[in-house]
N, C-alpha and C positions, 0 to 999 in steps of 0.2 A: 446501576444497570450492569448486567453481565452479558458479554457477547456470547451468543450461541455458536459454537464451533462444531463443525461436522467433519471429523477426520476419518478417512478411509483406513481401515486396519492395515498396519504395515506388515511386511512379510515376517512371519514368525510370531506375530502378536495375536492374542486371543481377542474376541469381541470385547471382553471385560477390560483387558489391558488398554485396548484402544480407546475405550470409553473413559477410562480414568485419565489417560493422556490428554484427551479432548477437554475434560473437566479441569485439568490443571493449566492447560493453555488459555482456556476461557478465563479462568480465574486470575491469570497473570496479566492478560490484556486488559482486563477490568481494573486491575490494581494500578498498572502503569498509567493508564488514562485518568484515573482519579488522583493518584499520589504523585506521579511522576516516576522516572526510571530509578533514581537514586534511592528513593524511599521504598521501593518494591523489593522486600526481602522475601526469603524463603518463609519467614515466620508470618508476614503479611499474607503471603499466598495460601499458607496453610489455613489461616483463619477464614479467608474468602471461600476456600474450597471445603471447609468443614472437615478437615483432616485432624487426626489424632497426633501426627508427627511429621516434621519436615523431612524425615527419612524417606518418606514415600516419594517426594519429588526427587531427591537424588537417585532412588531406585529407578525411577522412569527416564530420567534425563542426564544423570551422572553429575553435572554441575551447572552452574549458571550459564555457561557458554551453550551447553546443550540445550537448556531450556530457551534461551534466547533465539537459537537457531529454530527451534520449532514455532516459537512465537512469530518470528519474522516470515518464515516460509509459509505459515498458515494464514497470516494477514494478506500477504502477496497473492496467495491462492484465492483468498475471498475477493480480493480486488479484481483479479484476472477473471474470475467468473462473473463478477458484476460487469465488467467491461465487455465480455463477450456477449452476455445476455442483452445488454443495452445497444451495443454497437457492432455486433457481429453479423448483422444481417445483409450487408452489402459488399460488393467487390469493387465498386468505383472508389478510386483512391481519394478524390477530393471529398466525397461523402464520408468515407472512413475517417479522414482527418477531422472533419466537422463533428462526427459522432464521437470520435475519441476524445476530443476536447471537451464537449459537452458532458460526457459521462465521467470524465475525471473531475470536473467541477461538481457534478451531481454526487459523486462519492463522498465528497466533503460534508454534504448535508445528511446523506443517508447512513453513513458509517463514521460519525465523528470520533468515536472511541479508537477505531482502527487508524484513523489520520493522526490522532494524538499520539499513538504508539509509535508509529513510524517517525514522527518528528522527534519524539523523546529518544529513540534508539539512535538517530543520527546525531543528536545533540550530545549524546553520551558515548560517541564512538571510541573515546579514549579509555574507556573502562577496561582495565587489564583482565578482568574476570569475565567479560562480555564475549560475544561472538565477532570475531575480528573481520569476518566476511561480510557482515551486515551492511556496512556502508558502501562497498563496491556493488553488492547485490541491488541494494535500493536504488543506487545511481543508474544502473544499467536497466533496471525494470522499466522505469518511466522514460528516461531520455533515449535508451536504447530502442524502445518500441516505436517512439516517434521518428528516430533517425532511420530505422529500417522501413517504416512506411514511406517516408519521404524519398528515400533512395529508389525504392521500388517504383513509386509514382513518377519519378523523373525518367526512369528507364522505359516506362510506359507512355511518356509524354503528357501525363496528367498534371504535372507540376513544371514550373519554369526553372530558370538556372539560379542556383544559390547553393551555399555550402550546407549540406544536410545536417552535419554535426552541429554547426552554429545555429541553425534554424531550430533544430530539435532542443538544444539548450535554452534557447530564447522562449520556446513554448513552455517548457518545463518551468522556467523562472516565472512566466506569467501565471501559470496555475499555482505555483508555490505563493505568488503574490495574493491570488484569490484566497488560499488557505489562511494567510495572515490577516487578510482583511475580514474574513468571516469569523476568525477567532476573536478579533477585537470588536466585531459587531455582528451578533447572531441574527439581527434582523435584515441583514444585507440580502437583497434579491439576487440569489445565485443564478437563477435562470437568465436575468437580465445580464449579469456579469459574463456568464458563458456565451451568451449571444454576441456581446462585444468582442470577446476573445476569438470567436469563430470568424466574425466579420473581418477582424484585423489579419488573421492568419490565412484565411482563404484568399484574401487579396494579395497578401505578401508572397504566397507560394503559387499563384495562378500563372500560366504560361503567358508570356509577353507576345 
């Protein structure tokens, strides 16, 4: 299966160039999800994208680091859009926390290829040819979002007293646990799993 990527044309790119970049990013996401990070070479991507030469990849992204940057930022953009569509309709901080946890878990089911790609990139952060900023960006994207939400909620009195950074990392670790459990057992009821996480963290963050 190949993920459909919708990239907005970047400054200076024609519609055709933007479409080609989207095709290459989509093929790379699919390859990493199926083959793993290490086995995803330019040759494999060329085959999946139906290209005549790997030079086309180099023309659009320069090198592997440039391609991985485009892949990671694209997947994170897809995840952010998914979260906003599912959890962006409320300003109540406790409800935002509930919705954010639920949609993080739902993303595991609805975008399994994207989840696999992010996990593969993190697991291969030591690749000297990869994008070195991928690890810090992925860490901040999830944990940082929760920490900012928790801090704002504390300022507004929606949450009790706790260390937001520690709580954010704990929530993130719990969601990572859901990802591991789902990878091991695809029949896992993720809705029920998310409900348990919501109950746990809504109680843990509630004002005393």
